C-alpha positions as CSV (number, residue, x, y, z in Angstrom):
1,M,-25.8,51.7,-12.5
2,A,-29.2,53.2,-11.7
3,D,-32.0,50.8,-11.0
4,Y,-34.7,50.3,-13.7
5,K,-37.3,52.5,-11.9
6,T,-34.9,55.5,-11.7
7,L,-34.2,55.0,-15.4
8,L,-37.9,54.7,-16.2
9,Q,-38.6,57.9,-14.3
10,Q,-35.9,59.7,-16.4
11,L,-37.3,58.2,-19.6
12,E,-40.9,59.3,-18.7
13,G,-39.7,62.8,-18.0
14,D,-37.9,62.9,-21.4
15,L,-41.1,61.5,-23.1
16,S,-43.1,64.2,-21.4
17,K,-40.9,66.9,-23.0
18,L,-41.1,65.1,-26.3
19,A,-44.9,64.9,-26.2
20,A,-45.0,68.7,-25.9
21,A,-42.9,69.1,-29.1
22,S,-44.4,69.1,-32.5
23,L,-44.8,65.4,-33.5
24,D,-46.9,63.8,-36.2
25,E,-50.0,62.0,-35.0
26,D,-48.6,58.5,-35.1
27,S,-45.5,59.5,-33.2
28,R,-47.5,61.4,-30.6
29,E,-49.7,58.3,-30.1
30,L,-46.6,56.1,-29.7
31,V,-45.1,58.5,-27.1
32,E,-48.3,58.8,-25.1
33,G,-48.8,55.0,-25.2
34,M,-45.2,54.5,-24.0
35,R,-45.7,57.0,-21.2
36,E,-48.8,55.2,-20.0
37,D,-46.9,51.9,-20.0
38,I,-44.1,53.4,-18.0
39,Q,-46.5,54.9,-15.5
40,D,-48.2,51.5,-15.1
41,V,-44.8,49.8,-14.5
42,L,-43.7,52.5,-12.0
43,S,-46.9,52.1,-10.0
44,S,-46.6,48.3,-10.0
45,E,-44.3,45.9,-8.3
46,A,-44.1,43.7,-11.4
47,V,-42.9,44.4,-15.0
48,P,-45.2,42.9,-17.6
49,G,-43.4,40.5,-20.0
50,F,-44.3,42.5,-23.0
51,F,-42.8,45.7,-21.7
52,S,-39.2,45.1,-22.8
53,Q,-40.4,44.2,-26.3
54,R,-42.6,47.3,-26.5
55,L,-39.7,49.5,-25.3
56,S,-37.4,47.9,-27.9
57,F,-39.9,48.7,-30.6
58,F,-40.2,52.3,-29.3
59,A,-36.4,52.7,-29.3
60,M,-36.1,51.6,-32.9
61,E,-38.9,54.0,-34.0
62,F,-37.2,57.0,-32.5
63,E,-33.5,56.0,-33.0
64,A,-32.7,58.3,-35.8
65,D,-34.4,61.5,-34.5
66,H,-33.9,61.1,-30.8
67,P,-30.6,59.1,-30.1
68,Q,-30.4,60.2,-26.4
69,L,-33.9,58.9,-25.8
70,T,-33.0,55.7,-27.5
71,A,-29.9,55.3,-25.4
72,L,-31.9,55.8,-22.2
73,A,-34.5,53.3,-23.4
74,N,-31.7,50.8,-24.1
75,Q,-30.4,51.3,-20.6
76,V,-33.8,50.4,-19.2
77,I,-33.9,47.3,-21.5
78,N,-30.5,46.2,-20.3
79,A,-31.4,46.7,-16.6
80,L,-34.5,44.6,-17.1
81,S,-32.6,42.0,-19.0
82,N,-30.1,41.8,-16.1
83,M,-33.0,41.1,-13.8
84,G,-34.2,38.3,-16.1
85,I,-37.1,40.2,-17.5
């Protein structure tokens, strides 16, 4: 299984593509906020405690329209959980 940083890089790339698509304003803000959080985690050695919860919320919000994105977000959540985060 890929490590969480590799999965986060994939997720950030997918979010970048999604941000370029036509989204409503609330969805665009959520995507951009999640991208910023991911970039912060990727540039840090530590993962903030809130990150898994925020990623879970994000996955639930996009589950119906973007199932592949949700699956990738869930892989990150599982990787972090396996690390005790």
